[in-house]
N, C-alpha and C positions, 0 to 999 in steps of 0.2 A: 553454455552449460556450466563451465568452470566458474564464471563470474557469479552465476546464480547460486552455486554451491557455497562460495565464499560469503555472499550476501546472507544466505540462510544461516551460516555458522556465525556471522557477525550478529544477526538478530538473536540467535540462541544465547550468545555470550552477553550482549549488551542490552537486549530488548527489555529485560526485567528492570534494568536501571533507568532506561530512557522512557519507558512507557510505550503503549501501543501507538498512541497518537503521534508522538514525536518520532517513533521508528518509521512510521509510514511517511511522514513529512520528509525526514532525512533521506529515506529511500528514494523518494521522488526527486529530491534535489540531486542526489548522486546520479540518478538516471539522466537528468537534464545535463549535468556536467559531462557525462559519458557521450551523450548525443552531440553536444557542442564539439567535443574533441574529434568525434568521427567526421562530422560534416565540414570541419575546417581543414581536413587533410588536403594538401595541395600537391600537384605534380612537381617533380624535381626536388622534393624534400625527402621525407621518409614516409610517404603516404600510407603504405601498407602497414608499417609498424604503428603509426599513429592511429589508423583505423582499428587495428586489432586491440590496441591499448584502450581506446574509447569504447570498443565493444565489450571488453571485459568489465570496465567500470559501469557501463549501462547494465550489464548482467548482475553486478553486485547490488545495484539499487533495485533491480527487479527481484532478486532473491530476497532482499530485505522485505519488500512489499508482499510478495507471494507467500512468505512465511508468516507475516504479521497480520495482514488484512483479514484472513479467515478467523483468526483468533479474536481480533477486535470485534468483528461482526458477530461471532458466536457469543461473546461476553456482553454484547449490547442488545441481543435479540431475545424474545420470549422463547421458551422451550417449545411451544406449540408450533412456531413457524421457523425455527432455527435451521432445520434441514432444507426447507424450501428456499430460504435466503442463500444458503451456501450453494444450492443448485443454480439459483439465479446468477450468482457470481460466476459460476462456471460457464453459464450461457453468455454472460457479458464478455467473458474472455473470448469465446467463440465469435461473438459479434465484432470484437476488436480485431480478431484475425481476419475476418471478412473485410472490414474496412481497410486493413493494411493491404490485402490483395487487390482491392479495387483501386486504391491509391497507387500501388505499383503498376497496375495495368494502365491507369490514366497517365502516369508520369512517363510511361514507355514511349508515348508519342511526342514527348518534348525534346529539348536539346540534351546532349549527352550528360551534362552536369546535373540537370533536373532529374534524370532517370534514376539516379541513386541518392542524391542529396536530399531531395524533397521528401521521399518516403521515410527516410531516417529522421530528418528534422521534424517531421510532423508528430513524432513521439512527444515532443516538448508540449504540445497542446494538451495531451493527456496528463503529463506530469504537472502542469500548471493547474489543471482541473482538480487533480488529487490534492495538491497543496492548498488550493483555495477551499475545497470541501472540508478537509481536515481542520482547517483553521477555525471553522465554525462548529465542529463537532466536539463533544466533551470526551474526556479520557474515559476509558472503560471502567465501569463501576467495580468490577472485580479487581482490577489493577489498583484503583484508589483504596479500596478496603484492605487489600493485601499489604499496602504500604502505609498503614496507619492513618489514612485519610477517610475514616469511616463516615464522618458527616458529609463530606463531599460525595463519597460513593453513594450514600443514601439519597442525597439530592439528585444524583444522576438517575438512580433507580426510580425515584419518584417521577422525574421528568419523562423517563422512558415509558412508564406505566400510565402517565397522565393522571397521577393521584398525588395526594399529600404525603409528606415524609412520614407522618404518623399512621398512615393507612396500614391496615393489617397485612395486605399483600406485600407492600414495600418492606415492612419490618420482617416478614417471613423471608423474603428474598435476601435481605441483609444478613440475617442469621444463618441462612443456608450457605452463603458465601463465607461468612466467618467460620462456620463449622468445617467447610471443605478446606479452608486454609490451614486450620489447626491440625488436620490429619496428616 
């Protein structure tokens, strides 16, 4: 919980400068680094301290992502299905928890190191998936327009609506974002 709080505060302070997309990518990288620190803890060193340190770092990355992903998702979705998509995100989190429990259960039958290292290390798979996915997604149109990249933002709006940049719907969305930013 402490790491998540610090990650959310980091996103609050630096998220507007970095952008939604880069905040998510950096959050996933931070999570992966934290996981590596955790699973490399060895006996006869300072394993508990290293594990706690890695856990806090993983939490920071998680806080960055859990505070940024819903914003990115809301800024890229249509108003007609925005609520549904946010609810689906919550469902995906529940599915992720279920996967974690089953991995914990399956690892329980393995050797002692596997019991705790593999379930923690498996988080890296999801971190890589997030980084890979975000590498192909555009920045949020609202973020782009708010940072004087109006043409890029309009192009993203057009791509999201599967329409031309000069389409009435795209122009209206662009103006709505511009008006909301000015307020």
